[in-house]
C-alpha positions as CSV (number, residue, x, y, z in Angstrom):
1,M,-31.4,33.6,-260.8
2,V,-34.1,33.5,-263.5
3,E,-32.0,35.4,-266.0
4,Y,-29.5,32.5,-266.3
5,I,-32.1,29.8,-266.3
6,L,-34.0,31.5,-269.2
7,G,-30.8,32.9,-270.8
8,N,-29.1,29.5,-271.0
9,Y,-32.2,28.1,-272.7
10,L,-32.0,30.9,-275.3
11,V,-28.4,30.1,-275.9
12,A,-28.9,26.3,-276.1
13,N,-31.7,26.9,-278.7
14,G,-29.7,29.3,-280.8
15,K,-31.8,32.3,-280.1
16,I,-28.9,34.3,-278.7
17,T,-25.1,33.7,-278.3
18,A,-23.3,33.2,-275.0
19,E,-21.7,36.6,-275.5
20,Q,-25.0,38.3,-276.0
21,L,-26.3,36.6,-272.8
22,E,-23.4,38.1,-270.9
23,N,-24.0,41.5,-272.5
24,A,-27.7,41.3,-271.5
25,L,-26.8,40.4,-267.9
26,V,-24.5,43.4,-267.6
27,R,-27.2,45.6,-269.1
28,Q,-29.8,44.1,-266.7
29,D,-27.9,45.4,-263.7
30,C,-28.4,49.0,-265.1
31,V,-32.0,49.0,-266.1
32,R,-35.5,49.0,-264.6
33,A,-38.2,47.4,-266.6
34,K,-40.6,49.7,-268.4
35,L,-44.3,49.7,-267.8
36,D,-45.2,48.9,-271.5
37,L,-43.0,45.8,-271.5
38,I,-44.3,44.6,-268.1
39,A,-48.0,45.2,-269.2
40,V,-47.5,43.2,-272.4
41,A,-45.5,40.5,-270.7
42,E,-48.2,40.1,-268.1
43,G,-51.0,40.1,-270.7
44,M,-52.6,43.2,-269.4
45,L,-52.1,45.2,-272.6
46,T,-51.8,44.1,-276.2
47,L,-48.7,45.2,-278.1
48,E,-50.9,47.4,-280.2
49,Q,-52.3,49.1,-277.1
50,A,-48.8,49.7,-275.7
51,D,-47.7,51.1,-279.0
52,E,-50.7,53.5,-279.1
53,I,-49.8,54.8,-275.6
54,N,-46.1,55.2,-276.5
55,R,-47.0,57.3,-279.5
56,L,-48.7,59.8,-277.2
57,L,-45.9,59.9,-274.7
58,A,-43.9,63.1,-274.1
59,D,-42.6,61.7,-270.8
60,P,-42.0,57.9,-270.2
61,D,-43.3,58.3,-266.6
62,E,-46.7,59.2,-268.0
63,F,-47.3,55.7,-269.5
64,G,-49.5,54.7,-266.6
65,N,-51.6,57.8,-266.6
66,I,-52.3,57.6,-270.3
67,A,-53.2,53.9,-270.0
68,I,-55.7,54.8,-267.3
69,A,-57.1,57.8,-269.3
70,K,-57.7,55.6,-272.4
71,G,-59.4,53.0,-270.2
72,F,-56.8,50.3,-271.0
73,L,-55.8,49.9,-267.3
74,N,-57.1,51.0,-263.9
75,E,-55.1,52.5,-261.1
76,A,-54.8,49.2,-259.2
77,Q,-53.4,47.6,-262.3
78,V,-50.8,50.3,-262.9
79,S,-49.8,50.1,-259.3
80,K,-49.3,46.3,-259.6
81,L,-47.2,46.8,-262.8
82,S,-45.1,49.5,-261.2
83,K,-44.1,47.1,-258.3
84,K,-42.6,44.8,-260.9
85,R,-40.1,47.2,-262.4
86,G,-37.3,45.8,-260.2
87,N,-38.3,42.2,-260.8
88,G,-35.3,40.2,-262.1
89,Y,-37.3,38.5,-264.8
90,M,-38.8,41.7,-266.1
91,M,-35.4,43.5,-266.0
92,F,-33.8,40.6,-267.9
93,I,-36.5,40.7,-270.6
94,Q,-36.1,44.5,-270.8
95,A,-32.3,44.1,-271.2
96,L,-32.9,41.6,-274.1
97,V,-35.4,43.9,-275.8
98,D,-33.2,47.0,-275.3
99,S,-30.2,45.1,-276.7
100,G,-32.2,44.0,-279.8
101,Y,-31.8,40.3,-279.0
102,L,-35.5,39.6,-278.4
103,P,-38.4,41.6,-279.9
104,I,-41.2,42.5,-277.4
105,S,-43.6,40.8,-279.8
106,E,-41.9,37.4,-279.2
107,I,-41.9,37.4,-275.4
108,D,-45.1,35.4,-275.0
109,S,-44.1,32.7,-277.5
110,F,-40.6,32.4,-276.0
111,V,-41.9,32.0,-272.5
112,D,-44.5,29.5,-273.5
113,E,-41.9,27.5,-275.5
114,F,-39.7,27.4,-272.4
115,R,-42.6,26.4,-270.2
116,R,-43.6,23.5,-272.4
117,A,-40.0,22.3,-272.9
118,N,-39.6,22.1,-269.2
119,H,-43.0,20.6,-268.5
120,Y,-44.0,23.5,-266.2
121,S,-47.5,24.4,-265.3
122,H,-48.6,28.0,-265.6
123,S,-48.4,28.4,-261.8
124,E,-44.8,26.9,-261.8
125,M,-43.9,29.3,-264.6
126,D,-45.2,32.2,-262.4
127,A,-43.0,30.9,-259.6
128,L,-40.0,31.0,-261.8
129,K,-40.8,34.5,-263.1
130,S,-41.1,35.8,-259.5
131,D,-37.3,35.5,-259.2
132,N,-37.9,34.4,-255.6
133,A,-35.6,31.6,-254.5
134,D,-38.1,30.3,-252.0
135,R,-40.6,29.8,-254.9
136,I,-38.1,28.6,-257.5
137,V,-36.1,26.0,-255.5
138,P,-39.1,23.5,-255.2
139,L,-39.1,23.4,-259.1
140,F,-35.6,21.9,-259.1
141,I,-35.8,19.5,-256.1
142,P,-37.3,16.0,-256.7
143,G,-40.1,14.9,-254.3
144,E,-37.7,12.6,-252.4
145,G,-35.6,15.6,-251.5
146,S,-38.5,17.9,-250.4
147,E,-37.3,18.0,-246.8
148,F,-34.2,19.9,-247.9
149,I,-36.0,22.7,-249.8
150,E,-35.7,25.1,-246.9
151,I,-31.9,24.7,-246.5
152,V,-31.3,24.8,-250.2
153,S,-33.3,28.1,-250.4
154,L,-31.2,29.5,-247.6
155,V,-27.9,28.5,-249.3
156,I,-29.0,30.3,-252.5
157,N,-30.4,33.4,-250.8
158,T,-27.2,33.7,-248.7
159,A,-25.1,33.3,-251.9
160,I,-27.1,35.9,-253.7
161,R,-26.5,38.3,-250.9
162,L,-22.9,37.6,-250.2
163,I,-21.4,36.1,-253.4
164,D,-23.1,36.8,-256.7
165,R,-26.6,38.1,-257.3
166,H,-26.9,36.0,-260.5
167,I,-26.2,32.6,-258.8
168,Y,-28.7,30.0,-260.0
169,I,-29.8,26.4,-259.5
170,G,-29.8,23.3,-261.7
171,K,-31.9,20.2,-261.4
172,A,-31.1,18.3,-258.2
173,E,-30.7,14.5,-258.0
174,I,-31.2,11.9,-255.3
175,T,-28.1,9.8,-254.9
176,D,-26.5,7.5,-252.4
177,V,-23.1,9.1,-252.7
178,F,-21.9,11.8,-250.3
179,P,-18.9,14.0,-251.5
180,S,-15.6,12.5,-250.5
181,K,-13.1,15.0,-252.0
182,D,-12.7,18.7,-252.7
183,H,-15.4,19.4,-250.1
184,V,-16.2,20.8,-246.8
185,S,-19.1,19.3,-244.7
186,Q,-20.8,20.1,-241.4
187,T,-23.0,18.1,-239.1
188,L,-26.1,19.5,-237.5
189,V,-26.8,17.5,-234.3
190,G,-30.2,17.5,-232.6
191,W,-33.7,17.8,-233.9
192,S,-33.9,16.2,-237.3
193,G,-30.1,16.1,-237.6
194,M,-28.5,16.8,-240.9
195,I,-25.1,16.6,-242.6
196,N,-24.5,18.9,-245.6
197,A,-21.6,19.8,-247.7
198,L,-20.2,22.1,-250.4
199,S,-18.1,20.4,-253.0
200,E,-16.3,21.5,-256.1
201,G,-17.8,21.1,-259.6
202,D,-15.7,22.9,-262.2
203,G,-14.4,26.0,-260.4
204,A,-17.3,27.6,-258.7
205,L,-16.5,26.6,-255.1
206,L,-13.0,28.2,-255.6
207,T,-14.8,31.3,-256.8
208,L,-17.2,31.3,-253.9
209,A,-14.3,30.9,-251.4
210,S,-12.4,33.7,-253.0
211,I,-15.3,36.1,-253.0
212,F,-16.4,35.2,-249.4
213,A,-12.9,35.6,-248.0
214,Q,-12.1,38.6,-250.2
215,E,-8.8,36.8,-251.1
216,E,-7.8,35.4,-254.5
217,F,-7.2,31.7,-254.0
218,E,-5.4,30.0,-256.8
219,Q,-6.4,26.5,-255.9
220,L,-8.9,24.7,-253.7
221,D,-6.4,24.2,-250.9
222,Q,-7.0,24.1,-247.1
223,D,-7.2,27.9,-246.9
224,A,-9.9,28.0,-249.7
225,L,-11.8,25.2,-248.1
226,D,-11.7,27.0,-244.7
227,A,-13.3,30.0,-246.4
228,A,-16.0,27.8,-248.0
229,G,-16.5,26.2,-244.5
230,E,-17.1,29.6,-243.0
231,F,-19.7,30.3,-245.7
232,L,-21.4,26.9,-245.0
233,N,-21.3,27.6,-241.2
234,S,-23.0,30.9,-241.8
235,V,-25.8,29.2,-243.7
236,N,-26.2,26.5,-241.2
237,G,-26.2,29.0,-238.4
238,L,-29.1,30.9,-240.0
239,Y,-30.9,27.6,-240.5
240,A,-30.5,26.5,-236.9
241,S,-31.6,30.0,-235.7
242,S,-34.8,29.8,-237.8
243,L,-35.6,26.4,-236.3
244,S,-34.9,27.5,-232.7
245,S,-37.6,30.1,-233.0
246,E,-40.0,27.2,-233.6
247,G,-38.6,25.3,-230.5
248,C,-36.4,22.9,-232.6
249,F,-32.8,23.0,-231.6
250,L,-29.6,22.0,-233.5
251,E,-26.0,22.2,-232.5
252,L,-23.4,22.8,-235.2
253,S,-20.3,20.7,-235.2
254,P,-17.1,22.3,-236.6
255,P,-16.7,22.1,-240.4
256,D,-14.9,18.9,-241.5
257,Y,-12.7,18.1,-244.5
258,G,-11.9,14.4,-243.9
259,I,-13.6,11.1,-244.5
260,L,-17.3,10.9,-243.6
261,T,-17.9,8.4,-240.7
262,T,-21.5,9.0,-239.9
263,E,-24.0,6.6,-241.4
264,L,-26.5,8.4,-243.6
265,N,-30.0,7.8,-244.9
266,P,-29.8,6.6,-248.5
267,A,-31.7,9.5,-249.9
268,I,-28.9,12.1,-250.4
269,C,-29.9,15.3,-252.2
270,K,-27.2,16.7,-254.5
271,V,-27.9,20.2,-255.9
272,P,-25.9,21.8,-258.6
273,L,-25.4,25.6,-258.2
274,Y,-23.8,27.9,-260.7
275,I,-21.8,31.1,-260.6
276,G,-21.7,32.1,-264.3
277,S,-20.8,29.0,-266.2
278,Q,-19.0,27.3,-263.3
279,C,-20.7,24.8,-261.0
280,F,-20.4,23.7,-257.4
281,Y,-22.6,21.4,-255.4
282,F,-24.6,21.6,-252.2
283,T,-25.3,18.1,-250.8
284,A,-27.6,17.4,-247.9
285,A,-28.4,14.2,-246.1
286,K,-30.1,13.0,-242.9
287,A,-28.1,10.9,-240.4
288,A,-29.3,7.4,-240.0
289,Y,-30.5,7.5,-236.4
């Protein structure tokens, strides 16, 4: 998720092209981050120290041992760095560096520029770099929609697992309009009842339906919406199951494609989600009872 959020910023600011971003994403799926890059990105080594170690390397796997031998790092620090080799943020930065799109010396300035442009604190930036949906989602949900953070995280985690590992979130908005077309909705009845929906943006819901059903739908017809409804039902089933373990029970109504008749609380949370450059929306609201 973090790769598109950061990558789109680079494209928007003319640092790389859209084609270069796509190339970096392909490369990211084939690399693991190197310890020298992680150590520099984490501020645990200077670029000069990393270069000094690299000049002594006969085997890349010896980077940590040499860093320890020279007193630059200790064993605990090397172990911490090693655990981040599969981190999405680190792998994306590694792909940019390997592709020649971003020098390792510019990582700190780029990340800080992005942080300031988005008004993130250092701890919020750490949450984004974790590439953990549960930590990232709260950055994109306004305070009035905080009660929906758990279900939004579940939508994203499920989509990452079943649809596209690069799916990402945009800034949510609080609105008073619930989707009325090109959508599938489902009502969760019981404790803290909810109505949520998936609706089309500019093609991503059709993509989601096709991938989930393993069938190439040409348009968002009833069959495609049925597939999207099955995905939504899976998410809501997981959500209801997690609540039931806490003694809170919800009953799932069948997915619906018609006109909404239930009265809703006015604070409706609409979340844009992206598959590549295409968008769809997850919308959640509480019933007014």
